[in-house]
N, C-alpha and C positions, 0 to 999 in steps of 0.2 A: 468081685461083684461089679457089674457094669454100672456107670453113673446113672443111666436112665432107670435101671431097676431100683436103685437106692432111692431116687426121687419119688418113684411110684410108691415104694413101700412106705416112705414117710407120709405121703399124701393120704394113703389108705388108713394109716394109723390115726392121723389127725381127724379124718372124717369119722372113724369108728369111735374115737374118744370124745367127739363133740357132736352128738346127735342133734343138738338144738341149733347148730350153726346154720346161717342163712345160705345163700347161693355159694357154690364152689367157685372160687376165683381162679381162673387159669394162671398158673405160675405161683400160686400160694401153696408152699410146701408144708407149712406148719399149722394151717387151718385157722389163722387169725384174720383171714380175708384181706390181707395186705401183702403186696409183693414187695418185700424188703430189698435193699441193695444186695444183701448176701444171697438171697434167693435168686435174684436176677443174674448175679454173677455166676452162681452155680449152674443155672440153666444155659447161660452163654457158653460156659466151658463144656457143658454136656454136648451142646450143638457142635462146637468146634472139634471135640474129641470123637464124635460119632463116626462110624464107618459109613461111607457113601451108600453102601448096599443095605444098611440097617434101616428098614422102613418104620421101625418102632420108635426111633428117637424123635425128639421135638423138631418140628419143621420151622423154616424161616418165617412163614406167615404167623405161626403161633408166637414165635419169639418177638416179632414186631408188636403183636397185640399185648404180650406180657410187658414189653418195654413201655408201651403207652400207658398201661394200667399203673406201672411203677411210677411213671413221671407225673401223672395227673390225678391219681386216686389214692385214698378215698377223698371225697368231697362232701362237705356237711353244710346244711342250711337249718334254720329254725323256721318251721312253717307257721301259718296264720293262727294255729292253736297254741303256739309256743313249744311244740314238740321238736326235738332235735332229730333230723333225718340225715342219715349217712348213706351215700351211694358208693359202692365199692367197684363197680364196673360200668362201662359205657351203657347208657340207656338206648336200647334198640327197639323196644316194643312198648308202646304207650296206649293206655285206655283213657280217653278224655270224657269225663261226665258232664262238664260245663262248657257252654259256648264261649265264655270268657277265656277259659284256658285254651280252647281250640283256636280262638282268634290270635292269642299271643303265640301259640305254637306255630301258626302260619307266619307271623311276623319274624319268628326266629328261624324260619326255613326248615322246620322239623316235621312237616306233614307226612313225609314218607315213613316215619317211625310210628305213626298212629295205626293201630290194628283193631281198635274198637272205639265206638262212640255211643253216646246216649241217643235215644230215638229223636229227641228234639234237634240235635245237631244234624243227624242224617236227613231230617225232613226240611231243614232250613236251606233255601236256595243260596244264601250267602256262603254256605259251606258245601258247594257242589262237589268238590273233590272227595268229600266223605260220604257221598250218596251210596257208594258201593261197599263201604267199609262195614264190617260186622257190627250190628247194634247189640247193646247189652242192657236194654231196658231204659227206664226213666232215670233222669239225672239224680233224683232223690230216692230212687228205689230200684237199684240195678239188679239184674239177674246174675247172681254170683256163680251159678253153674256155668253159664255161657262165658262169664268173665274168666273163670278158672281155666276153661278149655282154651282160651286165647293165650294163656301163659304170658301175660305182660310182665315187663320189668317194674313199671310203675302205673298206678291209677291216680289220676288227678281229679280232685273233688273240692267242694267248698269246705270251709272250716266246720260248719255245723251240720251240713247236709251232704249225703245221707248220714243218719246216725251210725255210730260205731257198731250197733247191733245189726245193721243192714250191710255193713262193709267189712271193717277190720275183723270182727268176730267170726264172720263167715270165711275169711281168708286166712284165719289163724293156722299156723303150721306150714305156711308156704313162704317162699322168698319174695312174694309180691310186696312192693313198698307202696303204701298209700300216702300220697302227699296232698295236703290240704292247703290250698292257696286261695284267698279271697280276692281274685282279680276283678272285682267289681267295686272296690272301695277306693275312691279317688286319692285320698291321702296316702294310702299304702301302695299305690300302683307301681311306682318306680322301684321300690324295694322288692315287691313280689316279682316284677319282671326280671330283676337282677337274680333273684333266687332261682327262677325257672331257667334262666340262662346258665346258671351254675350246674343245675341238675342235668340239663341237656347238652352241656359242654359247648354252649354257644354264647359265651360271654361278650364277644365283640358285637354280634348282632343285637344282643340285649342292650348293650351300651348305646348303639345307634338309635334304638327306639327310646331309650331313656333320654338321650340328648334332644330328640324331637320333642318329647313332652316338656323337658326343662326349658327349652328355648321359648316356647310359646307361653308357658306358665310364668316364666320370669318377665316376659313382655307385659302380660296382663297385670301381674303383681306390681310392676314398676309404675304402671299408669294409674292404678286404683289405690296403691299403697299409701299415698299421702293424703287421701280423703279422710277428714275427721268423721267419727262415727255418726254424728248428727247429720252429716251431708250425704251419707250413703243411702242409696235407693232401698226402700223396703220392698221385699219380695214375698209373695204368697205362692208357695209351690204345692200344687195339688197332685198327688201321685196315684194315677190310674183309676181311682174311684172318687166319687163326689165327696168333697170336704174331708178327705183323708190327707193329711199333710205330713211334714217331716220336721223333726226337732233335732237338737244337738246330738251328734253321734251317728247320724244317718249319712249316707252318701249324698243324698240330695241337699242336706244342710251344708255339707262340705263344699258342694258346687256353688251354692249361693254365696258363701263366704269367699271362695276363690274368685268369684266374679265381681267382688267388691260390693256385694249386696248385704242387706241386713234381713235375715230370715225372721219374719214376724212371729213364727211359731218356735223359734229357737229355744225359748225358755220353758216350753210346755213339757209335761211329764210323758215319758215314753218316746221311743224313736219315731213311731208313726201314729201320732194321736189323731182322733177324729174331732173336728171342730163344728161349731154351729154356724150357719150362714150369717147370723147377726153379728157374730164375733168377727168374721172376716170384714164385714161392712164397717164395723167400728174401728178396725185397724187401718182401713183405707190404704191398702198397699199401693205403691207406685207402679209395680209390675206384677202381673199374674202369669205363672207358667204352669201349664197342665201337662203332666207326663202322660203320653199316649203309649199304648202297648206295642204298636208296630208301625213301620213306615207305610207310606201310601203311594199308589201309582196314579192317583188323580186327586183333584181338590174337593170333590163332592163330600166325602166323608169328613175330612178335617174341618171343612167349612160348616157342616151341620153341627159338629161337636162344639166348635167355637161359638156358633150362634146360640146354642143352648146355654153356654156359660155366660155370655154377656147379657142374655135376656133374663137371668135369674132375678127374682123380685128384689128390688132395692139396690141392684148393682149398677144401674145406669149412672148414678152419681159418683161412683168410685173413681178416684184419680186414674187408676190403671185403665178402666173402661173408657173414660172420657178422653184419655190421651192415646188410645189405640195401642196400649201396651199389654195386651192379653195374647199369649202365644201358646201353641202346642209344641212339645218337644218329644220326639219319639224315643222308644226304649233303646234304639240302636246307639244313640249318643247321650243317653241319660245314664250316668255312672258307667261301669264296665270299661273296657280298654279304650273306648272312644269318648270317655267323659270329657276330655279336653275340648272336643268340638262343642259339646253342650255348654261348657263353661264359657267358651268364647261367644256363643250366641247370647247367653244370659248377660255377659258383660256389655255386648253391643246394644242389646235391648235396654239395658239400664243406663248406659252412658253413650248414646249414639255419636255425640260430637267427639268424645275422647277416642272412640274406636272407628272414626269415619274412614280411615285408611285400611281397615282390616275387614276382609270378607271371610267369614267362617267357612263358607262352602269351599273356598280355595284351600284352606287348611285341611278340611275334610278330604278333598280330592288328593292332596299331597300325601296324606296318611294312607289312603286306600291304594294309591298307585305304588308308593314306595314300599309299604309294608304288607299289603294284602294282595297285590297283583289284581286289583279291581278298580272300577271307576264308579262314580256316582250315577251316571246316566240320568234318567228322568225320575228317579225315586225322590219322594217328598219326605224330608226328615224333620222339618219345622214348618209351622203354618201360623200366621202368614209370614 
């Protein structure tokens, strides 16, 4: 019996006996999705023993692929939901549902592997290279029929959204792996970047991005870390709608703390509580930051929003208003992969003398050029 026929017979038996197995891994002869040393050795011997005229035997390209899988797979991470995810073969086809994942994918140089995106990503000028990529519906409600037709290796989503009834349950019985990473939470950013680097086999590029984050976060922490709690600037962060703020556990609160500030709403119940105007006045924050939903191409709109905020009844006497420390911070740099830029702005607004030598726009430009292949140009991300 020829070695090639024997290997084929073993593989067919493994598949027949394991109908619930995930994807067939090239070179996996016993159906456990792992190319063992014994299996690799057997296939190398088969290749060496094969007749040059026998077109049915394993080829050199396949052998290289199998050797790579043996050397580097499986690889396992724990996603943002605490679920253990194991990848058995290189990821070649990605569907990205979240813009945060898409941004980190670009930082890791894996955009060529993206075969599907949510409509929000496709319509975002920042992700122009995905404009012609197949859309799969909204980030929180994808069209799973379209998704299935794309036959991706992995789908990247947030931890909570879309619900499993809208994603995993509809993909049941396939070998598509759903990976949920919350790449919008500042405290978890470097860990989640590292995990995505492992999944996409781009650990070195992930480490470069992590080093970038760590360098500037260490710089900020060093300068504000020695401040006693009573000397820290109090910050009122208003997120997207009037008097909706952030408390402990939210990404905005994490940014306040990272910037050396004291979030006046940090002890309130709920991650995103709504407060009364009188409560804010009574707290008399040193700095007010309003999260805006999008960046601007001129100053008229942010100027109008800022004017409405500072002219609120009773606000004229607040320290933040009197001191000119009321600012807009757009969603591009509020949490998400560019949270570091937002933190740097908040630190400089809170402690201008301490960060007199730091220009957050320079750090933003460095990030965009190094990791995104973009530049700031004339876009307004903060105001004033």
